[in-house]
C-alpha positions in Angstrom: -51.2 11.1 -40.9 -49.0 14.4 -41.1 -46.2 14.0 -39.1 -46.0 16.7 -36.5 -42.2 17.4 -35.5 -41.3 18.9 -32.1 -39.0 21.6 -32.3 -36.7 20.5 -29.3 -35.9 17.3 -31.9 -33.9 19.7 -34.0 -32.1 20.9 -30.6 -30.7 17.8 -29.2 -29.7 16.7 -33.1 -27.6 19.9 -33.5 -26.1 19.2 -29.8 -25.5 16.1 -30.2 -23.9 16.2 -33.4 -21.1 18.9 -32.0 -19.6 19.5 -35.3 -17.5 21.9 -36.7 -18.4 25.1 -38.3 -16.4 25.8 -41.6 -16.7 27.7 -44.6 -17.2 25.2 -48.0 -15.0 27.8 -49.5 -12.0 27.0 -47.4 -12.3 23.5 -49.0 -11.3 24.7 -52.2 -9.1 26.8 -51.2 -6.7 23.9 -49.7 -7.6 21.7 -52.5 -6.5 24.0 -54.7 -3.2 24.8 -53.0 -2.7 20.7 -52.5 -3.2 20.1 -56.2 -0.9 22.8 -57.2 2.3 21.2 -55.5 1.5 17.9 -57.3 1.1 19.3 -60.4 2.6 22.5 -62.4 0.2 22.9 -65.0 -2.8 24.2 -62.4 -3.1 27.9 -62.7 -5.2 30.2 -60.3 -7.0 33.4 -62.4 -9.4 36.1 -60.1 -11.5 38.6 -60.4 -10.4 41.1 -57.6 -11.7 38.7 -55.1 -8.5 36.7 -54.0 -9.2 36.7 -50.1 -13.2 35.8 -50.7 -12.9 33.1 -52.9 -9.9 31.7 -51.1 -7.4 31.7 -53.4 -5.2 33.8 -51.7 -3.3 30.6 -50.7 -2.2 29.3 -54.2 -1.7 33.3 -54.9 1.3 33.6 -52.2 2.6 29.8 -52.9 2.6 30.5 -56.6 2.3 34.0 -57.8 4.2 32.9 -61.4 1.1 30.6 -61.8 -1.7 33.5 -60.5 -3.5 36.0 -62.5 -5.3 39.3 -61.1 -7.7 39.6 -64.1 -9.2 42.4 -61.9 -13.2 43.4 -62.0 -13.3 42.0 -65.6 -16.0 38.7 -65.4 -15.6 38.2 -69.2 -11.9 38.5 -69.7 -11.5 35.9 -66.6 -13.1 32.7 -68.3 -11.6 34.1 -71.7 -7.9 34.3 -70.5 -8.2 31.0 -68.9 -9.8 29.1 -72.1 -6.3 30.1 -74.2 -4.4 29.0 -71.3 -6.0 25.7 -71.5 -5.8 25.5 -75.0 -1.9 25.6 -74.4 -2.0 22.9 -71.8 -2.7 24.6 -68.1 -5.5 23.8 -66.0 -7.0 26.6 -64.8 -9.3 27.5 -62.2 -11.2 30.8 -61.9 -12.9 32.5 -59.0 -15.4 35.2 -58.1 -18.6 35.5 -56.9 -20.9 32.9 -58.7 -23.7 36.4 -59.2 -21.0 37.4 -61.9 -19.3 34.3 -62.8 -21.2 33.0 -64.4 -23.9 35.4 -63.7 -22.0 37.7 -66.0 -19.8 36.0 -68.7 -22.0 33.2 -69.4 -21.7 33.8 -73.1 -18.3 34.0 -73.0 -18.5 30.6 -70.4 -20.6 29.1 -73.6 -18.2 30.0 -76.4 -14.7 29.9 -75.4 -14.8 27.3 -73.2 -17.7 24.8 -73.8 -17.7 25.2 -77.4 -14.2 24.0 -77.6 -14.1 21.9 -74.6 -11.7 23.6 -72.7 -10.6 22.0 -69.3 -11.2 25.5 -67.3 -12.7 25.4 -63.9 -15.4 27.9 -63.0 -15.4 28.4 -59.1 -18.4 30.5 -57.9 -18.4 31.5 -54.5 -21.1 33.3 -52.4 -23.9 31.1 -54.0 -26.9 30.6 -52.7 -28.6 32.6 -49.9 -25.7 32.3 -47.9 -24.2 35.9 -49.0 -27.0 36.4 -46.3 -26.9 40.9 -45.7 -25.5 41.0 -49.0 -28.6 40.5 -50.3 -30.6 39.6 -53.8 -27.9 41.4 -56.2 -25.2 39.4 -54.4 -27.3 35.9 -54.1 -26.7 33.2 -57.1 -30.2 31.6 -57.1 -29.8 31.1 -60.9 -26.3 29.7 -61.3 -26.8 25.8 -61.3 -29.8 26.5 -64.3 -27.0 28.6 -66.5 -24.5 25.9 -66.1 -26.2 22.8 -66.4 -27.7 23.9 -69.8 -24.3 24.2 -71.3 -23.1 21.2 -73.3 -19.7 19.6 -71.9 -19.9 21.4 -68.7 -19.9 19.3 -65.3 -21.7 21.0 -62.5 -20.7 20.2 -58.7 -22.2 21.3 -55.9 -20.2 20.1 -52.5 -22.2 19.8 -48.9 -19.4 20.8 -46.6 -16.0 21.9 -46.6 -14.7 18.2 -46.9 -16.2 17.5 -49.7 -15.2 20.9 -51.4 -11.5 19.7 -50.4 -12.0 16.6 -52.2 -13.8 17.9 -55.5 -11.2 20.2 -56.0 -8.3 17.6 -55.9 -10.7 15.2 -58.3 -11.2 18.0 -60.9 -7.7 18.6 -60.6 -7.0 15.7 -61.4 -9.1 14.8 -64.3 -10.0 18.4 -65.7 -13.1 19.0 -67.9 -15.1 22.6 -68.3 -16.3 22.3 -64.9 -18.8 24.8 -62.7 -17.8 24.4 -58.7 -20.5 26.1 -56.5 -19.1 27.4 -53.3 -21.2 28.5 -50.1 -20.0 31.6 -48.4 -21.1 31.0 -44.8 -19.6 28.8 -42.1 -21.7 25.8 -42.1 -21.4 22.1 -40.4 -18.8 19.6 -41.4 -20.7 16.6 -41.5 -18.7 14.2 -43.9 -14.8 13.4 -42.6 -12.0 12.7 -44.5 -12.9 9.1 -45.5 -16.5 9.7 -46.8 -16.3 8.5 -50.3 -16.2 11.3 -53.1 -16.3 10.5 -56.8 -17.6 13.1 -59.5 -20.7 11.7 -60.9 -21.5 9.5 -58.2 -24.0 10.0 -56.0 -24.1 9.1 -52.2 -26.8 7.9 -50.0 -26.3 9.4 -46.1 -29.3 7.6 -44.7 -31.2 4.2 -46.3 -34.7 4.1 -45.9 -38.1 2.7 -48.0 -40.7 5.1 -47.6 -39.2 8.4 -49.4 -36.2 9.5 -50.8 -34.7 13.1 -50.1 -32.1 14.2 -52.5 -30.2 17.7 -52.2 -26.9 19.2 -52.6 -25.0 22.1 -50.6 -24.7 22.9 -47.3 -28.8 22.8 -46.7 -28.5 19.3 -47.4 -27.7 18.7 -43.8 -31.1 20.3 -43.3 -32.4 17.3 -45.0 -30.4 14.9 -42.8 -32.1 16.7 -39.6 -35.9 16.2 -40.8 -34.8 13.1 -41.8 -33.3 12.2 -37.9 -36.4 13.5 -36.9 -39.0 11.4 -38.7 -37.2 8.4 -37.6 -39.6 5.9 -36.1 -42.6 7.6 -38.5 -40.9 7.6 -42.5 -38.4 6.0 -43.4 -36.3 8.3 -45.1 -33.9 7.7 -47.8 -31.1 10.9 -48.3 -29.2 11.1 -51.3 -26.1 13.6 -51.7 -26.5 14.7 -55.3 -23.2 16.8 -55.1 -22.5 16.2 -58.9 -25.7 17.7 -60.6 -24.3 16.9 -64.1 -23.5 14.3 -64.9 -26.5 12.9 -63.2 -26.1 9.9 -61.2 -29.3 8.0 -62.8 -28.5 4.8 -61.3 -28.5 5.4 -57.6 -31.3 7.8 -58.5 -33.5 5.0 -60.0 -32.3 2.2 -57.6 -33.8 4.2 -54.5 -37.0 5.9 -56.3 -38.0 2.2 -57.4 -37.9 1.5 -53.9 -39.5 4.6 -52.1 -41.4 5.9 -55.1 -41.4 9.2 -53.8 -39.0 12.0 -53.8 -38.1 15.5 -52.0 -35.3 17.5 -53.7 -33.9 20.0 -51.2 -31.7 22.8 -52.9 -30.7 26.7 -52.2 -31.4 27.7 -55.6 -34.3 28.4 -58.0 -36.6 24.9 -58.6 -36.7 26.6 -61.9 -34.0 24.7 -64.0 -32.0 23.3 -60.9 -31.4 20.1 -59.0 -35.0 19.3 -58.8 -35.6 20.0 -62.6 -32.3 17.8 -63.1 -34.2 15.1 -61.2 -37.5 15.5 -62.8 -35.9 15.2 -66.0 -34.8 12.1 -65.5 -37.6 10.7 -63.4 -40.2 11.9 -66.2 -38.1 9.8 -69.0 -37.6 6.6 -67.1 -39.4 6.2 -63.7 -42.7 9.1 -63.2 -42.8 9.4 -59.7 -44.8 12.0 -57.3 -42.7 15.1 -56.4 -42.0 17.8 -54.1 -39.7 20.4 -54.6 -37.5 22.4 -51.8 -36.1 25.5 -52.8 -36.5 29.4 -54.0 -39.9 29.6 -56.0 -39.6 32.4 -58.7 -38.7 35.0 -56.1 -35.1 37.2 -55.4 -33.4 36.9 -52.2 -33.5 39.0 -49.7 -31.2 40.5 -46.5 -30.5 38.2 -43.7 -28.3 36.0 -41.9 -28.1 32.5 -43.8 -29.8 30.4 -41.3 -32.9 33.2 -41.2 -32.8 33.0 -45.1 -33.1 29.6 -45.0 -36.2 29.3 -42.6 -37.7 32.3 -44.5 -37.4 30.9 -47.9 -39.0 27.3 -46.4 -35.9 25.2 -46.2 -35.7 24.4 -42.7 -36.2 20.9 -41.5 -39.7 21.7 -40.8 -40.6 22.7 -44.2 -38.9 19.5 -45.7 -41.2 17.0 -43.4 -44.1 19.3 -44.9 -42.9 18.5 -48.1 -42.9 14.9 -47.2 -46.1 14.7 -46.2 -47.3 15.8 -49.3 -45.6 13.8 -51.1 -46.5 10.8 -49.2 -50.5 11.5 -49.8 -49.7 11.5 -53.5 -48.0 8.1 -53.2 -50.8 6.8 -51.5 
C-alpha cells in the first residue's frame, strides 16, 4: 500500500538533528587554503568572484600564487591548463553557470584532451542560487562535465565533505569538476565520516529500496528514509563521485533491494540518475524512479521553496519510492 507520511515526522527529525547550517562552498575555501599550505604547486585562478566562490582566503594568504582573470571564463581555464602543463596544480573558480557553462569547449580541448590536472570549481550550482533565478541556476553542468573523457565529477553533500574532497583532489590531481552549492545547508557528515574519491558511501542500510543521491539534496533523502522507518527498509547511498562511478557499491546494494530511486538537484537527463541508469541497464536492469528537474529551467525563490516546488522534498521522494515498489512487485 502507498505510504502517506506525516508532516510532523519531518519537523521532529529536523528539530532532533540540531545540525549546523554552513554553505558547502565554505568547505572548498577552507580546504584549498589548508592544501596550499602543504603544497606550493597549488595555484588559484578566479573569474572576478573571489569572495562568492570562497577563494578569497587563498588569495589573501598566497597573493603570488593567485591570478584574478576577470570576467573571462574561457581564459580562466585556458591559462590554468597552461600552468598545469608547467607543473602547477590549478584550482579555477566561478559560478557553475559560467564555468563550465560558458567555457565548455576550452575545458574539453585544453584540459581534457591534454589530460591536464586542472580543477574546475563550479559554485552556486543547482537551485540554491535562489532569487537569482533561471539564468544563474546551473542545472545541466553535471551532464556537460561527465561526458568529457578524463574528467572526474564530484558533488559534495555538505561543508565537511567539500573540505575533504578539496584536500583529496589536491593530493592526487586530475581533470576534475567540483560542484558546489551556494546556500547554507545542513552539515550531516562529520570530520570522521570517510571520504574517498570514487567510493560511494552507504549512510542507511536497507533491503527494500535503494535511494542514491548527491549534494545537499541528499539530506532530503535521509529525511525520507527516516520517515519510512518501520514501513519500508531504505538503503541510502551518497554517490558524491558521479564519475568515476562506484559500480561495486551500487551493484551490491541493488542486487539486494532490486529497486532504485535517484535524487539530484540537476536535470534528470544526463545527471546522476542517468549515470546510475547507464550502469544498471548494462549490469543489472532494475526498476528506477528519478527525482530531479524534469526538462525545465529554474525559477526565483528561496532554495527550500524551490526544492519543494520542483519536487525534491521528502514527501515527493516517498512518492517515488511508492512508484518504484509497485513496479518491483
